[in-house]
C-alpha positions in Angstrom: -110.0 10.0 135.6 -109.9 6.4 134.6 -110.6 5.3 138.1 -113.8 7.3 137.9 -114.8 5.9 134.5 -114.1 2.3 135.4 -116.7 2.0 138.3 -119.2 3.9 136.0 -118.6 1.4 133.2 -119.0 -1.6 135.5 -122.1 0.0 137.0 -123.6 0.5 133.6 -122.8 -3.0 132.6 -124.4 -4.5 135.7 -127.3 -2.0 135.9 -129.6 -4.5 134.1 -128.9 -7.1 136.8 -129.4 -4.7 139.6 -132.6 -3.2 138.0 -134.2 -6.7 137.7 -133.1 -7.8 141.1 -134.5 -4.6 142.7 -137.9 -5.0 141.0 -138.0 -8.7 142.0 -137.4 -7.7 145.6 -140.3 -5.2 145.5 -142.7 -7.7 144.0 -141.4 -11.3 143.9 -144.2 -12.5 141.6 -143.4 -10.0 138.8 -140.6 -12.1 137.2 -139.7 -15.8 137.3 -136.0 -15.1 137.0 -133.6 -12.3 136.0 -133.6 -13.5 132.4 -137.4 -13.4 132.4 -137.3 -9.9 133.8 -134.8 -8.7 131.2 -136.9 -10.1 128.3 -140.1 -8.6 129.7 -138.6 -5.1 130.3 -136.9 -5.1 126.9 -140.2 -6.0 125.2 -142.2 -3.4 127.0 -139.8 -0.5 127.3 -136.8 -1.2 125.0 -133.1 -1.1 125.7 -132.5 2.6 126.5 -132.8 4.7 129.7 -136.5 4.0 130.0 -136.0 0.3 129.6 -133.2 -2.0 130.8 -130.9 0.9 131.6 -133.3 2.8 133.9 -131.2 4.5 136.5 -128.0 5.0 134.5 -128.2 8.8 134.6 -128.5 9.1 138.4 -125.6 6.6 138.7 -123.5 8.7 136.4 -124.3 11.9 138.4 -123.6 10.1 141.7 -120.2 8.9 140.5 -119.4 12.3 139.3 -120.1 13.9 142.6 -118.4 11.2 144.5 -115.2 11.6 142.4 -115.2 15.3 142.7 -115.6 15.2 146.5 -113.1 12.4 146.9 -110.3 14.1 144.9 -111.2 17.6 146.1 -111.0 16.6 149.8 -107.9 14.5 149.2 -106.1 17.6 147.9 -107.5 19.7 150.7 -106.3 17.4 153.4 -103.0 16.8 151.7 -102.3 20.5 151.7 -103.4 20.8 155.3 -101.1 18.0 156.5 -98.2 19.4 154.6 -98.7 22.8 156.2 -99.0 21.1 159.7 -95.9 19.0 159.2 -93.7 21.6 157.6 -92.1 21.4 154.1 -89.0 19.3 155.1 -90.9 16.8 157.3 -93.7 16.5 154.7 -91.2 15.6 152.0 -89.4 13.1 154.2 -92.7 11.3 155.2 -94.7 12.1 152.1 -96.0 8.6 151.6 -97.4 8.4 155.1 -98.8 11.9 154.8 -100.5 11.1 151.5 -102.0 7.9 153.0 -103.3 9.9 156.0 -104.8 12.5 153.6 -106.6 9.8 151.6 -108.0 8.1 154.7 -110.0 11.2 155.8 
C-alpha cells in the first residue's frame, strides 16, 4: 500500500509545478515564470482543488486504478505461471517465476 501512496504524495507535492508548466505551455504569455504563475493562481483561485491543486482528484483516481490493476494482474499471472510450472518447480524457481509475473 505504501508504494501506491508514495507516488500519490509525490504527485500531489509536484502538482503545483506541473499545473503551472502545463498552463504556460498552452499560453506562454500567461505567466512570466512558475513562481509568477503560482502567485497569480493562488490569488485568483486559492490553494485548494480549484486553485493550485487542480487535478489532484483525477491523479488520485488514476493511481488507484493503476495500483489495483498492477497488483491484480500480478497475482493473476503469478498463479497462472505456478500452475503451468507445477508446484515443485514453481517453488524451486519462485524468484524467476515472480519476476516473470511482474513483467507482464
